[in-house]
C-alpha positions in Angstrom: 0.0 0.0 0.0 1.2 3.5 -0.9 2.0 5.9 2.0 -1.2 7.1 3.5 -1.9 10.3 5.5 -4.1 8.9 8.3 -4.7 12.3 9.8 -6.8 13.2 6.8 -8.7 9.9 6.7 -12.2 11.0 7.6 -13.3 7.4 8.6 -10.3 6.8 10.8 -10.5 10.2 12.6 -14.3 9.7 13.3 -13.7 6.2 14.6 -10.8 7.3 16.8 -12.9 10.2 18.2 -15.7 7.8 19.1 -13.2 5.4 20.8 -11.5 8.3 22.6 -14.9 9.3 24.0 -15.6 5.8 25.2 -12.2 5.3 26.8 -12.3 8.7 28.5 -15.7 7.8 30.0 -14.4 4.5 31.2 -11.5 6.2 32.8 -14.0 8.7 34.3 -12.3 11.5 32.5 -15.5 13.5 31.8 -13.6 16.6 30.7 -11.7 14.8 27.9 -14.9 13.0 26.7 -16.8 16.3 26.5 -14.0 17.9 24.5 -14.0 15.1 21.9 -17.8 15.2 21.7 -17.7 18.9 21.0 -15.2 18.3 18.2 -17.5 15.7 16.6 -20.5 18.0 16.9 -18.6 21.0 15.5 -17.0 19.4 12.5 -19.4 16.6 11.4 -22.4 18.9 10.8 -24.8 17.8 8.1 -24.1 20.9 6.0 -20.4 20.4 5.9 -18.2 18.9 3.2 -16.6 16.8 5.9 -19.9 15.1 6.8 -20.7 14.5 3.1 -17.4 12.7 2.7 -17.9 10.8 5.9 -21.4 9.7 5.0 -20.0 8.3 1.7 -17.0 6.7 3.4 -19.3 5.1 6.0 -21.5 3.5 3.3 -18.5 2.0 1.5 -17.1 0.5 4.8 -20.2 -0.5 6.7 -22.9 -1.4 4.1 -22.8 -5.1 3.1 -25.0 -5.8 0.0 -24.3 -9.5 -0.6 -24.0 -9.1 -4.4 -21.1 -8.2 -6.7 -23.3 -6.6 -9.3 -24.9 -4.3 -6.7 -21.6 -3.6 -5.1 -20.2 -2.4 -8.5 -23.3 -0.2 -9.0 -22.7 1.3 -5.6 -19.1 2.0 -6.4 -20.1 3.7 -9.6 -22.6 5.9 -7.8 -20.1 6.7 -5.1 -17.6 7.9 -7.8 -20.3 10.3 -9.1 -21.1 11.5 -5.6 -17.4 12.1 -4.7 -16.9 14.2 -7.8 -19.5 16.7 -6.5 -17.5 17.3 -3.3 -15.8 20.7 -3.0 -12.2 19.6 -2.6 -10.9 23.0 -1.5 -13.6 23.4 1.2 -13.1 19.8 2.3 -9.3 20.4 2.7 -9.9 23.4 4.8 -12.4 21.6 7.0 -10.0 18.7 7.6 -7.3 21.1 8.5 -9.6 22.8 11.0 -10.5 19.4 12.5 -6.9 18.3 12.9 -6.1 21.7 14.5 -8.9 21.2 17.1 -7.7 17.7 17.8 -4.1 18.7 18.2 -4.9 21.7 20.5 -8.0 20.4 22.2 -7.3 16.8 23.2 -4.7 15.8 25.8 -2.0 13.6 24.5 -3.1 14.2 20.9 -0.1 12.3 19.5 -1.4 9.2 21.2 -4.9 9.9 19.8 -3.6 9.2 16.3 -2.2 5.9 17.4 -5.6 4.5 18.5 -5.8 1.2 16.6 -8.5 0.5 14.1 -8.8 -3.1 13.1 -9.7 -2.5 9.4 -7.0 0.1 8.9 -6.0 -1.1 5.4 -9.6 -1.0 4.2 -10.0 2.5 5.7 -6.9 3.6 3.9 -8.0 2.1 0.6 -11.4 3.8 0.8 -9.9 7.3 1.6 -7.4 6.8 -1.2 -10.0 6.1 -3.9 -12.2 8.9 -2.6 -9.2 11.3 -3.2 -8.7 9.8 -6.6 -12.3 10.2 -7.6 -12.2 13.9 -6.6 -9.0 14.3 -8.7 -6.7 15.0 -5.7 -5.1 11.6 -5.3 -1.7 10.2 -6.3 -2.4 6.5 -7.0 -1.1 4.6 -9.9 -3.7 3.1 -12.3 -2.8 -0.3 -10.9 -3.2 0.6 -7.3 -6.5 2.4 -8.0 -7.9 -0.7 -9.7 -6.7 -2.9 -6.9 -8.3 -0.7 -4.2 -11.6 -0.4 -6.0 -11.7 -4.2 -6.4 -11.0 -4.6 -2.7 -13.9 -2.2 -1.9 -16.3 -4.1 -4.2 -15.3 -7.4 -2.5 -16.0 -5.8 0.9 -19.3 -4.4 -0.2 -20.4 -7.7 -1.7 -19.9 -9.6 1.6 -22.9 -11.2 3.3 -25.2 -9.2 5.5 -23.9 -8.3 9.0 -26.9 -10.2 10.3 -25.3 -13.4 9.3 -22.1 -12.5 11.1 -24.1 -11.4 14.1 -25.9 -14.7 14.3 -22.6 -16.6 14.1 -21.2 -14.5 16.9 -24.3 -15.0 19.1 -24.3 -18.8 18.4 -21.0 -19.1 20.3 -21.8 -18.1 24.0 -18.3 -19.2 25.1 -16.6 -16.6 22.9 -19.0 -13.9 24.1 -18.5 -14.9 27.7 -14.7 -14.8 27.5 -14.9 -11.3 25.8 -17.0 -9.9 28.6 -14.9 -11.5 31.3 -11.8 -9.8 29.9 -13.5 -6.5 29.7 -15.0 -6.8 33.2 -11.7 -7.6 34.8 -10.1 -4.5 33.4 -12.9 -1.9 33.6 -15.6 -3.0 36.1 -14.4 -0.8 39.0 -14.5 2.3 36.8 -18.1 2.0 35.8 -21.4 2.5 37.5 -23.9 -0.3 37.7 -26.0 1.2 34.8 -23.0 1.7 32.6 -22.0 -1.9 33.2 -25.5 -3.0 32.1 -25.1 -1.0 28.8 -21.7 -2.5 28.0 -22.8 -6.0 29.0 -25.8 -5.7 26.6 -23.5 -4.4 23.9 -21.1 -7.3 24.2 -23.4 -10.1 25.3 -26.9 -9.1 24.3 -28.8 -9.4 21.1 -30.0 -6.3 19.1 -33.5 -6.4 20.7 -32.3 -6.5 24.3 -29.7 -3.8 23.6 -32.4 -1.5 22.0 -34.7 -2.1 24.9 -32.1 -1.0 27.4 -31.2 2.1 25.4 -34.9 3.0 25.1 -35.4 2.7 28.9 -32.5 4.9 29.6 -33.8 7.5 27.1 -37.2 7.5 28.8 -35.7 7.8 32.2 -33.5 10.7 31.0 -36.4 12.5 29.5 -38.4 12.2 32.8 -35.4 13.6 34.7 -34.9 16.5 32.3 -38.6 17.4 32.5 -38.6 17.3 36.3 -35.5 19.5 36.3 -37.2 22.0 33.9 -40.1 22.4 36.4 -37.8 23.5 39.2 -35.1 25.3 37.2 -35.1 29.1 37.5 -32.0 29.7 35.4 -33.0 31.2 32.1 -29.8 30.2 30.3 -30.3 26.5 31.3 -34.0 26.7 30.4 -33.1 27.8 26.9 -30.9 24.7 26.4 -33.3 22.1 27.8 -35.3 21.6 24.6 -32.1 21.0 22.7 -31.0 18.5 25.3 -34.3 16.7 25.0 -34.1 16.6 21.3 -30.6 15.1 21.4 -31.8 12.4 23.8 -34.8 11.6 21.6 -32.5 11.3 18.5 -30.1 8.9 20.2 -30.0 5.8 18.1 -31.2 2.5 19.7 -29.2 0.3 17.3 -26.1 -1.5 18.5 -23.0 0.5 17.5 -19.8 2.0 19.0 -21.3 5.4 18.6 -24.5 4.5 20.5 -22.6 2.9 23.3 -20.3 5.9 23.7 -23.2 8.4 23.8 -25.2 6.2 26.1 -22.4 5.9 28.6 -22.1 9.6 28.6 -25.8 10.1 29.0 -25.9 7.6 31.9 -23.1 9.5 33.6 -24.9 12.8 33.3 -28.2 11.3 34.3 -26.8 9.8 37.5 -25.3 13.2 38.4 -28.6 14.9 38.0 -30.5 12.2 40.0 -27.9 12.4 42.8 -28.4 16.2 43.1 -32.2 15.7 43.3 -32.0 13.3 46.2 
């Protein structure tokens, strides 16, 4: 693989930010987690070129279609979409993102070393996105090789098949949770442990049910807080907080787990103050 600038890989950076949030919360470093969340919120806005590229990147990495013909059609449409991106604006937005990470996160050098299992795939996807926008430097051979790799990845079976295989082996899941529990249990509240246990051991339905219950509990707490709050600044922000809670996805993903752990932490703080 040709040399790759991982600091400008939108998929890697987003995944590293999510994992940074999760690890900070596990370490009870609320300040660091909140800084990373602010960076995500600021730079991955829906009207930004960065978000447009990330959405396309995410589809190429995380959308199994189970068919080579459909995968090739998706690749063709992705090329067309990438060509509509504003390369200059995207370059500026990535530079701004990198600057905020470098200056806003403690030990930012270590941030870029957060390991992502599918690094080679992430690098291939970003490289071809750059090529499609006309700002890449791949040879024709490498471009064809990376595009073929992406097609093969897209054509893989549905993740549901992989999920069923994982859930069919309770021993593997139990060992994973035991290793996690040994390392992190003492740093988590009971409710946070429930969320993580459901993410690692539970099925999609049980996980969604737990997230739904936490959201309902959080909305009740926020509504109760609103009734007694006499701070106008806080009152103006409550509706936005409620909206973000309601929009929290209930599907099993690293992003949902990280946001829910943070929500549980804030919820428990509010409930403790009301006792």
